[in-house]
C-alpha positions, 0 to 999 in steps of 0.5 A, spaced: 429 776 452 432 771 458 425 769 462 429 769 469 426 762 469 432 757 471 431 750 467 435 746 472 430 743 477 437 743 482 437 751 483 430 751 485 430 752 493 424 748 493 427 742 490 433 742 494 429 744 501 425 737 499 431 732 497 435 735 504 428 733 508 428 727 504 435 725 505 434 727 512 428 723 514 432 717 512 438 718 515 434 720 522 430 712 521 436 709 520 439 712 527 433 710 530 433 703 527 442 703 529 439 705 536 434 700 537 438 695 536 445 697 540 440 696 546 441 689 546 445 683 543 444 678 538 446 670 540 446 664 536 439 659 538 444 654 540 446 660 545 439 661 547 438 653 548 444 653 552 441 659 558 435 655 558 438 648 560 442 653 564 437 656 568 439 663 566 433 665 562 427 669 566 422 671 561 423 670 552 418 674 548 417 670 541 415 675 536 415 672 527 422 674 526 426 674 533 426 671 540 427 677 545 432 673 551 431 677 559 436 674 562 436 672 570 439 678 574 446 676 576 446 674 584 452 678 587 457 672 589 463 673 589 466 667 585 460 668 580 460 672 574 455 675 570 453 672 564 455 678 560 462 676 561 460 669 558 456 671 551 460 679 551 457 685 554 449 687 553 445 692 556 439 692 561 432 693 562 429 696 568 430 690 572 437 690 571 436 683 566 441 683 562 438 683 554 439 678 547 436 677 541 436 671 536 433 669 530 426 665 530 428 658 528 421 653 528 421 648 534 417 643 536 420 643 543 421 650 544 414 650 549 416 644 552 424 646 554 421 653 556 416 650 561 421 646 564 426 651 565 420 655 568 421 661 563 415 666 562 414 667 555 409 671 550 407 672 543 407 680 543 399 682 539 401 687 533 395 692 532 400 696 527 396 701 523 400 702 517 398 710 516 399 712 523 406 708 522 408 712 516 407 719 519 410 718 525 416 715 521 416 719 515 411 725 514 412 728 522 420 729 521 418 732 514 414 737 518 419 738 523 425 739 518 420 744 515 418 749 521 426 748 523 428 750 515 421 756 516 424 759 522 430 760 519 430 763 512 425 767 516 430 769 520 435 770 514 430 774 511 429 779 516 436 781 516 437 782 509 430 787 509 425 782 507 418 781 509 419 774 512 417 768 510 421 763 505 419 768 500 421 773 504 428 773 501 426 775 495 424 783 497 427 789 496 431 792 502 430 799 498 431 805 503 425 810 501 426 817 502 418 820 503 416 826 499 415 831 506 422 829 508 425 830 502 433 827 502 435 833 506 440 835 500 439 839 494 444 842 490 447 847 494 450 841 499 454 840 493 460 843 490 465 843 485 462 839 480 458 844 476 458 840 470 455 834 473 450 838 476 448 841 471 447 834 466 442 832 472 439 840 472 435 837 466 432 831 470 430 834 476 426 839 471 424 833 466 421 831 473 417 837 475 415 840 468 415 833 463 409 836 459 414 842 456 419 836 454 413 831 451 410 837 447 417 837 443 417 830 442 424 829 447 424 824 452 427 824 458 432 819 458 430 812 462 438 812 467 444 816 469 450 813 470 455 817 475 462 815 474 468 816 478 473 816 484 471 814 491 469 820 495 468 825 489 460 826 492 457 820 487 451 818 492 450 826 494 449 828 488 443 822 486 440 825 493 441 832 491 437 831 485 431 827 489 432 834 493 432 838 488 425 834 484 422 832 491 421 826 489 422 819 493 428 817 493 430 808 493 437 808 495 441 801 495 448 797 493 449 792 488 451 788 492 445 788 495 442 784 490 446 778 490 445 772 494 446 764 495 440 762 492 439 763 484 433 767 483 433 771 489 437 778 485 431 778 480 426 777 485 428 783 488 429 787 482 422 786 480 419 787 487 423 794 487 421 796 480 414 795 482 414 800 489 418 804 485 412 804 479 407 805 485 412 812 488 412 815 480 415 819 480 421 818 484 428 816 483 431 810 483 439 809 485 443 804 485 450 804 489 457 800 486 453 797 480 459 794 477 457 788 483 451 786 478 453 789 471 459 786 471 460 783 462 458 777 461 464 776 456 468 772 461 467 765 461 471 763 467 468 766 472 461 766 471 455 767 476 447 764 475 446 769 481 448 775 479 447 774 471 439 773 472 439 779 476 442 783 471 437 780 466 432 782 469 434 789 471 436 790 464 429 787 462 426 792 467 429 798 465 427 797 457 420 796 460 418 801 465 415 807 462 420 814 463 414 819 462 411 817 468 418 820 471 422 814 473 428 815 473 435 810 474 441 812 477 446 808 478 454 809 480 461 806 479 468 807 479 469 801 475 465 803 468 470 799 464 467 792 466 460 794 466 456 789 461 455 793 454 448 791 455 447 796 461 450 801 457 447 801 450 441 808 449 435 806 452 437 804 458 443 808 462 444 814 456 447 818 460 454 817 462 456 823 467 463 824 469 464 825 477 471 828 477 477 830 483 475 837 483 480 843 480 482 849 485 477 853 484 471 846 485 476 845 492 475 852 495 468 851 494 467 845 497 472 848 502 466 854 502 461 848 504 464 844 509 467 850 513 460 853 513 459 848 519 464 849 524 466 856 528 472 859 525 477 865 526 475 870 520 481 871 517 481 864 515 484 863 508 481 858 504 484 859 497 491 857 500 488 849 503 485 848 496 492 850 492 495 845 499 491 839 497 491 838 490 488 831 487 483 831 494 477 828 493 471 831 496 471 826 502 478 828 503 476 835 504 471 834 509 475 829 513 481 835 513 475 840 515 474 836 521 480 834 523 482 842 523 475 842 528 478 836 532 485 839 533 483 846 535 478 842 541 485 839 543 488 844 544 482 848 548 480 853 543 473 855 541 474 857 533 478 854 528 485 857 525 489 857 518 494 854 522 489 848 524 487 847 517 494 848 514 495 842 519 490 838 518 492 838 511 499 835 513 495 830 518 492 827 512 497 827 508 503 825 511 500 823 518 500 826 525 508 828 529 510 822 531 513 825 538 515 819 542 520 818 535 526 821 538 532 821 532 539 820 534 543 826 532 547 823 526 540 820 523 538 828 524 543 831 520 542 827 514 534 827 515 535 834 514 540 835 509 536 830 505 530 834 505 534 841 504 537 837 498 529 837 495 528 844 496 534 847 493 533 843 488 526 846 487 529 853 487 534 852 483 530 849 477 525 853 473 519 848 472 518 846 480 513 848 485 515 853 491 516 850 497 512 852 502 514 848 509 520 843 510 520 839 516 524 833 520 518 831 525 517 824 524 510 822 521 505 816 523 505 814 516 513 813 516 516 819 513 522 821 518 521 828 514 518 832 508 518 838 504 511 840 502 510 845 495 504 848 494 503 851 487 502 859 487 497 859 482 491 856 478 493 849 478 495 846 470 492 840 467 498 839 462 505 838 463 511 838 458 517 834 458 522 839 462 517 839 468 517 831 469 525 831 469 524 837 473 520 833 478 524 827 478 531 831 479 527 834 486 525 826 488 532 825 486 536 830 490 535 828 497 539 821 495 544 825 492 544 830 498 545 824 502 551 821 497 555 828 497 556 831 504 556 823 508 559 819 502 552 814 504 545 811 501 540 810 506 533 808 506 529 814 507 529 815 499 525 809 497 519 813 496 522 818 492 526 813 487 519 808 487 516 816 485 521 818 480 522 811 476 514 811 476 515 818 473 520 816 468 517 809 466 510 814 464 515 818 460 517 813 456 512 808 456 505 813 455 506 819 454 512 819 448 517 822 450 523 818 449 527 819 443 528 811 443 521 808 442 518 815 439 510 816 440 509 808 441 504 807 446 507 801 451 502 800 456 495 802 458 491 804 464 486 800 467 481 801 473 482 808 471 478 811 477 481 806 483 488 804 483 490 806 476 495 801 475 498 800 468 498 794 463 504 792 459 502 792 451 509 789 448 513 784 448 518 782 453 524 784 449 521 791 449 520 791 456 528 790 457 529 795 453 524 800 457 527 798 464 534 800 460 531 807 457 529 808 465 535 806 468 538 811 463 533 817 464 534 817 473 542 816 472 542 823 467 537 826 472 540 824 479 547 827 476 544 834 474 542 834 481 548 832 484 551 839 480 545 842 483 547 841 490 555 842 488 553 849 486 550 850 492 554 847 498 554 853 502 546 854 501 545 846 503 550 846 509 546 853 512 539 851 512 541 844 514 544 847 520 538 852 521 533 845 520 537 842 524 536 847 530 528 849 529 526 841 526 521 846 521 521 851 517 516 856 512 517 855 505 518 863 505 525 863 511 528 858 506 527 862 501 530 867 505 537 863 507 538 861 501 537 868 497 541 871 503 547 866 502 547 866 494 548 874 496 553 872 500 557 868 495 556 873 489 559 879 494 564 874 495 565 874 488 566 880 486 571 882 491 576 876 490 575 879 481 577 886 484 
């Protein structure tokens, strides 16, 4: 096991400090010597004798190694040049005397020459104390640098939550919630994650009744890893465990362990577990543990500080006794990059998936958040849950808050169903952009485009019904959109026919533009992007291609974040995949064109209504569509008769 002590002295903060201090002191002394030397100008001994003969020297101080020369003050006469103009510019003393120096040369006649020139001369009496000189030259600068370094590190330590002083940077930043206050969160505040709560409820029960488990020989898991997309309530669940168990709760992020100095993170881990052991039973929660728990397999991006912190965390998790009621809960949305040593049994024994909620889960989450706002009695949360497929708990909380803000803006005291549904659209597509006025031509193109989507939805079997059609521009760039909503419980398996029908719906907007206006606009860019992605997934991941069969050509990385696809095939196969995608898209585009040609009368009628009203509901859309169909059938019957 790594003992977390780096053998390299250059990675010790104190050694680094000493090296910096010595170098700074040497540079300081060199600068002082250079500064002193720059105050007077060096001349040759011959020039010094010439100055004596010309009686331009006022005073001379003779030392062991040099002769310091003070020239007579220059006379302020118009015809007389200053001595410095002849010998080069030099500095002056307080008596306005220019200062020079030259090397000491033994000269028996020097005293006679000084007397003859009437020059004052002397030799300094040296009473230098070598100890005092060493202290002033070396010790005093080191002490000053140390004090400045100390004050700087104490300031940094306070910012990082340490206890002050140079060593304070190694103390833990964990926020502790006392038993009296607890976390203020219980399982009643967490909805839509029943399976996760069931797994965590066992930890709560163990913290309350450890003897029940110890009697049968069962050991409580030392750690639980919460895995899921952002906003699904991982932190909230960890707080709820502490709130249910009524134990202290230590909470901090993985990034708070990592600092610039090697060994600081490991020190913080030791300090954190020391604090927690003193407060046991308690819960330690480490959010975004991937900041310190990245796999050490990669040799390209090594980080000594992070690896030492991870080693110390592994050591501490092996060392503490879980029977004392100390539980570590961590959260991440990147489980695939965590180090294998962190996930082995005995450390994070239990992985708990905290995924996006289903229909019932979304409705339960809305029930939790709707309690905090005043609503009208006839609100229908089931309808809102149907319209928010794929939303996380944080998204739903944001929608409820947005509905309350809208009610306040409109001067009402309660939230209505209209506020809730409008909030869904605001979060998905942005707010209505009232200052964006479309030209008549653009308005017609957008209208036919959206009605094309709606008609393809209504005609095909494997699609969700239309809830709303609008051509009001939104702040996220949409000039209009067609909103679909399932009529029943959402399902988790999609057939090939359903995916193909979705692609047809997406391409029907561009088909309507080409059919009616014989043009192609940029408004279909997002539709094309989504249709291409669906077609690619069908071919490369879902095994729905006759050409490639059930061969997996791509895999997903970062499942809980961007879900980026990574290719697992050769360049030649990629080219063949692209050709297959083109074939599927062209085939579905032709089907979309056929649907719109067969229902051209309905396309024109519904688009005209949408241009006039700008927004129509799914119910009104179906009424117009059914009316046009009946009229068409009646006409065909009359023609036959």
